[in-house]
C-alpha positions in Angstrom: 0.0 0.0 0.0 1.3 3.4 -0.9 -0.2 6.7 0.3 1.0 10.2 -0.7 0.7 12.9 1.9 0.7 16.7 1.3 0.1 19.8 3.4 0.2 23.5 2.9 -0.8 23.4 -0.8 -1.3 27.2 -0.9 -2.6 27.4 -4.4 -0.2 24.8 -6.1 -3.0 23.3 -8.2 -0.4 22.3 -10.9 1.6 20.1 -8.6 -1.4 18.9 -6.7 -2.9 17.3 -9.9 0.2 15.0 -10.0 0.5 14.4 -6.3 -1.4 11.1 -6.4 0.6 9.6 -9.3 1.7 6.1 -8.3 -0.2 6.1 -5.0 -3.3 4.2 -3.9 -4.6 7.3 -2.1 -3.8 10.9 -1.3 -3.9 12.4 2.2 -4.1 16.2 2.3 -3.5 18.1 5.6 -4.9 21.4 4.6 -4.0 25.0 3.9 -5.3 25.0 0.4 -5.6 28.8 0.1 -2.9 31.3 -0.6 -3.7 34.6 1.0 -0.2 36.1 1.2 3.0 34.6 -0.1 6.0 35.3 2.1 8.4 34.1 -0.6 6.8 35.9 -3.6 4.9 39.0 -2.5 3.2 39.3 -5.9 1.1 36.2 -5.3 -2.0 35.6 -3.2 -5.3 37.1 -2.6 -3.9 40.2 -0.8 -1.5 41.0 -3.7 -4.2 40.4 -6.3 -6.4 43.0 -4.6 -3.9 45.6 -3.5 -0.7 45.0 -5.4 2.8 43.7 -4.6 4.0 46.9 -2.8 1.1 46.8 -0.3 1.5 43.1 0.1 5.2 43.6 0.9 4.4 46.3 3.5 1.8 44.0 5.1 4.1 41.0 5.2 6.9 43.2 6.7 4.6 44.4 9.5 3.5 40.8 10.4 7.0 39.4 10.2 8.1 42.1 12.6 5.3 41.2 15.0 3.6 44.5 14.5 0.2 42.9 14.3 -1.9 46.0 15.3 -0.3 48.1 12.6 -0.8 45.3 10.1 -4.5 45.1 10.9 -4.9 48.9 10.8 -3.2 49.0 7.4 -5.2 46.1 5.9 -8.5 47.6 7.4 -7.8 50.9 5.6 -7.2 49.0 2.3 -10.3 46.9 2.7 -12.4 50.0 3.5 -11.4 51.6 0.2 -12.9 48.7 -1.8 -16.4 49.0 -3.2 -18.8 46.8 -1.2 -18.3 44.6 1.8 -14.7 43.4 2.1 -15.9 40.0 3.2 -17.5 39.6 -0.2 -14.2 40.3 -2.0 -12.3 37.8 0.2 -15.0 35.1 -0.2 -15.1 35.5 -4.0 -11.3 35.1 -4.2 -11.3 32.1 -1.9 -14.0 30.4 -4.0 -12.0 30.9 -7.1 -9.0 29.3 -5.5 -11.0 26.4 -4.1 -12.6 25.7 -7.5 -9.2 25.3 -9.0 -7.7 23.3 -6.1 -10.5 20.9 -5.7 -10.7 20.3 -9.4 -7.0 19.3 -9.3 -7.3 17.2 -6.2 -6.8 13.5 -7.1 -9.1 10.8 -6.0 -9.3 9.0 -3.7 -8.3 11.7 -1.3 -8.7 12.0 2.5 -8.6 15.6 3.7 -8.7 17.8 6.7 -8.6 21.6 7.1 -5.6 23.9 7.7 -5.7 27.0 9.7 -6.1 29.3 6.7 -9.0 27.2 5.2 -12.7 28.1 5.4 -14.5 24.8 6.3 -18.0 26.1 5.5 -17.1 26.5 1.9 -15.7 23.0 1.3 -19.0 21.3 0.6 -19.4 23.4 -2.5 -16.3 22.0 -4.1 -15.5 18.5 -2.9 -16.0 15.9 -5.6 -16.9 12.1 -5.5 -13.8 10.3 -4.0 -13.0 13.2 -1.6 -13.5 12.4 2.1 -13.3 15.3 4.5 -12.5 14.4 8.2 -11.9 16.5 11.3 -11.9 14.8 14.6 -12.8 11.5 12.8 -11.1 8.4 11.5 -10.9 6.4 8.3 -9.5 3.0 7.4 -7.0 3.2 4.6 -5.3 0.0 3.4 -6.0 -1.8 6.7 -4.6 1.0 8.9 -6.7 3.4 11.1 -6.0 7.0 10.2 -7.2 9.8 12.5 -7.6 13.4 11.3 -7.6 16.7 13.2 -7.8 19.9 11.3 -7.3 23.6 11.9 -4.9 25.4 14.2 -4.8 27.1 17.6 -5.4 30.8 18.3 -2.5 33.1 17.3 -2.0 36.8 16.7 -2.4 36.1 13.0 -6.1 35.4 13.4 -6.4 33.0 10.5 -9.8 31.7 9.5 -9.8 28.3 11.2 -8.2 28.8 14.6 -9.9 27.2 17.6 -9.3 27.1 21.3 -7.2 24.5 23.0 -10.1 22.8 24.6 -12.0 22.3 21.4 -8.9 21.0 19.7 -8.2 18.6 22.5 -11.7 17.2 22.2 -11.1 16.4 18.5 -7.9 14.6 19.4 -9.6 12.7 22.1 -12.4 11.6 19.8 -10.0 9.7 17.6 -9.0 7.1 20.2 -6.1 4.9 19.2 -5.0 5.2 15.6 -2.1 3.8 13.5 -1.5 7.1 11.7 -2.3 10.5 13.3 -2.8 13.2 10.7 -3.0 16.9 11.9 -2.4 20.2 10.2 -0.3 21.5 13.1 2.6 19.7 14.8 2.7 18.3 18.3 4.1 20.8 20.8 7.8 19.8 20.4 9.9 23.0 20.1 12.3 21.8 17.4 9.3 20.8 15.2 7.7 24.3 15.7 10.6 26.6 14.9 10.6 28.1 11.4 14.2 28.9 10.5 13.3 31.4 7.8 10.5 33.2 9.6 12.6 32.9 12.8 9.7 32.2 15.1 8.0 29.4 16.9 4.6 28.4 15.5 1.9 27.0 17.8 1.8 23.3 18.3 -0.7 21.1 20.2 -0.1 19.8 23.7 -3.1 17.6 23.3 -1.6 15.9 20.2 1.7 15.4 22.0 0.0 13.8 25.0 -2.0 11.5 22.7 1.1 10.4 20.9 2.8 9.6 24.2 -0.2 7.7 25.5 -1.3 5.8 22.4 2.0 5.5 20.4 0.7 5.5 16.8 3.1 4.3 14.1 3.2 7.8 12.6 2.2 11.4 13.4 2.0 13.4 10.2 1.6 17.2 10.0 2.6 20.3 8.1 2.0 24.0 9.0 5.7 24.9 9.7 7.1 25.7 6.2 10.8 25.6 7.0 11.2 23.6 10.3 14.4 23.4 12.3 13.7 19.7 12.5 11.4 17.9 10.0 11.1 14.6 11.9 11.7 13.2 15.3 10.6 10.2 17.4 8.4 10.1 20.5 8.6 6.5 21.8 7.8 4.3 18.8 6.0 7.1 17.0 7.7 8.7 14.0 6.7 12.4 13.9 7.1 13.8 10.4 6.5 17.2 8.8 5.4 16.1 5.4 6.7 19.3 3.8 5.6 22.7 2.5 3.9 21.4 -0.7 3.7 24.9 -2.3 7.5 25.1 -2.1 8.4 21.4 -2.7 5.7 20.4 -5.2 6.2 16.7 -4.3 4.3 14.6 -1.7 5.6 12.6 1.2 5.3 8.9 0.5 4.1 6.4 3.1 4.3 2.7 2.3 3.3 -0.5 4.2 
């Protein structure tokens, strides 16, 4: 059995269309949307609406941790648009989802990333796409558990939830062979992004579940350039499957 795993697609429909080649199934751990691109400031919803220069200014403020200034700047830009800013964002998100879900191979087992908008997914999933969040599926005789979204941060991305709600989703899985989350367990070396030079948020509930139930694998994404991409907790191999937008190739799991 061979399963390909991707995370942090962020608009890479071209590579996603090939991500299932040679695999029995695809697992996608979310972040399908590209709102801002920290590597190429001309890409993403923000740049499409306001231009590269404004996107660079916005990214610079967020990178410097000046979140209040970034929010004030973006609020002024949104206010200058005709109509409700939420309508502009939703229209752009829908355009990206239409392209991404059309490219998504089948069969695919998916969960949400922190930048995703779960309420819109039912409009775009196709036959052969299975969406799971706080739920399990059997793939090739192994029990896979899925937990989507992220925890609250100053970035205020669309699908951030509180620690208690996240822990309830982890607990609902029970024992699994492969634990699939968007965010990593709370292990510092897995959370530090060496390019952004900051610690991302990880889940204590996920780490506790790994220690207690010892799945074969814990797979995740979210941290684009991690200090450490894999480590072991007991018998569990913890693996950052990679920033798919940057790599364009999936992580392969075989058994």
